[in-house]
DODRENKOL-83549 format. One record per residue (C-alpha): residue number from 1; z, x, y. Coordinates in steps of 0.02 Angstrom, whole numbers. Each point is the difference from the previous one (the first is absolute). Layout:
[NUM,[Z,X,Y]]
...
// end
This chain:
[1,[184,956,-1073]]
[2,[-16,-85,-170]]
[3,[142,-3,-104]]
[4,[114,2,148]]
[5,[131,-155,49]]
[6,[-32,-49,169]]
[7,[121,36,140]]
[8,[-36,-188,60]]
[9,[-121,-134,40]]
[10,[-54,-45,164]]
[11,[51,-183,54]]
[12,[-41,-39,172]]
[13,[-110,48,145]]
[14,[91,-8,163]]
[15,[-83,-41,179]]
[16,[103,31,161]]
[17,[-47,-136,111]]
[18,[93,-97,143]]
[19,[-5,-165,-81]]
[20,[12,-5,-196]]
[21,[-23,-176,-12]]
[22,[-173,-6,88]]
[23,[-64,142,-53]]
[24,[51,-72,-188]]
[25,[-86,-154,35]]
[26,[-164,104,25]]
[27,[12,105,-164]]
[28,[30,-186,-80]]
[29,[-157,-45,23]]
[30,[-96,148,-36]]
[31,[110,11,-169]]
[32,[58,-193,-51]]
[33,[182,74,-29]]
[34,[175,-106,28]]
[35,[126,76,102]]
[36,[116,82,-123]]
[37,[123,64,125]]
[38,[72,-44,180]]
[39,[113,47,117]]
[40,[25,67,188]]
[41,[-90,164,-9]]
[42,[-108,-24,-156]]
[43,[-115,-104,-104]]
[44,[-95,35,-160]]
[45,[-127,-90,-97]]
[46,[-71,5,-165]]
[47,[91,-16,-168]]
[48,[-93,124,-107]]
[49,[53,182,-41]]
[50,[-64,42,184]]
[51,[43,-86,169]]
[52,[-44,17,159]]
[53,[155,4,136]]
[54,[-4,-5,183]]
[55,[137,74,95]]
[56,[58,-52,174]]
[57,[1,180,123]]
[58,[39,-16,173]]
[59,[-113,96,110]]
[60,[-146,-8,-135]]
[61,[-149,91,45]]
[62,[-143,-45,-124]]
[63,[-96,164,-67]]
[64,[-154,53,93]]
[65,[-156,-52,-92]]
[66,[-104,131,-58]]
[67,[107,140,76]]
[68,[38,158,-103]]
[69,[170,7,-61]]
[70,[113,-91,-137]]
[71,[-2,-170,-40]]
[72,[-37,-122,-136]]
[73,[-98,-149,-18]]
[74,[-29,-125,-134]]
[75,[-152,-48,-119]]
[76,[-51,-167,-56]]
[77,[-145,-78,-112]]
[78,[-74,-136,81]]
[79,[-157,-128,-81]]
[80,[-76,30,141]]
[81,[-24,98,149]]
[82,[-47,-120,144]]
[83,[86,-154,-36]]
[84,[192,101,-37]]
[85,[-26,100,193]]
[86,[-62,-149,89]]
[87,[158,-83,-73]]
[88,[115,140,22]]
[89,[-92,20,186]]
[90,[44,-183,31]]
[91,[194,17,-55]]
[92,[25,154,137]]
[93,[-80,145,-94]]
[94,[-115,110,113]]
[95,[-138,120,-65]]
[96,[7,155,80]]
[97,[-172,83,81]]
[98,[25,177,-147]]
[99,[-74,-77,-177]]
[100,[-2,128,-112]]
[101,[-50,-126,-171]]
[102,[-163,-24,38]]
[103,[-46,-143,-98]]
[104,[157,41,-133]]
[105,[137,-55,90]]
[106,[64,-75,189]]
[107,[144,73,74]]
[108,[126,-127,116]]
[109,[136,19,86]]
[110,[143,-144,-28]]
[111,[60,-72,155]]
[112,[124,140,-1]]
[113,[-129,133,-5]]
[114,[10,80,-154]]
[115,[-137,25,-96]]
[116,[-48,-68,-150]]
[117,[-163,-6,-104]]
[118,[-102,-150,-99]]
[119,[-125,35,-122]]
[120,[-97,-79,-140]]
[121,[24,44,-164]]
[122,[-94,122,-98]]
// end
């Protein structure tokens, strides 16, 4: 792929949800990013090259974890796993029984059921 001009650049990842304000507040706690856009149907956080967006979807159904099938998830690095997990559980995340990371990472579900992983830098 070297030498080729890219067609585009990733600017945001958008999560469907029933309440964009509520889910954005959860991810603001996780990232420290500020709200950079809001409307009736959308909230975006972050002002760097990649943002996270939250889109209101009627009849939203959370992804099933860890079922087979297409899904995406976000990965975050944290200085220490245990304190980060504890803070996010207190903020409304849940810790599913199925954990594939051993001591290397932890999978949590955000308040709307989207899986995300926390890992310490290698």
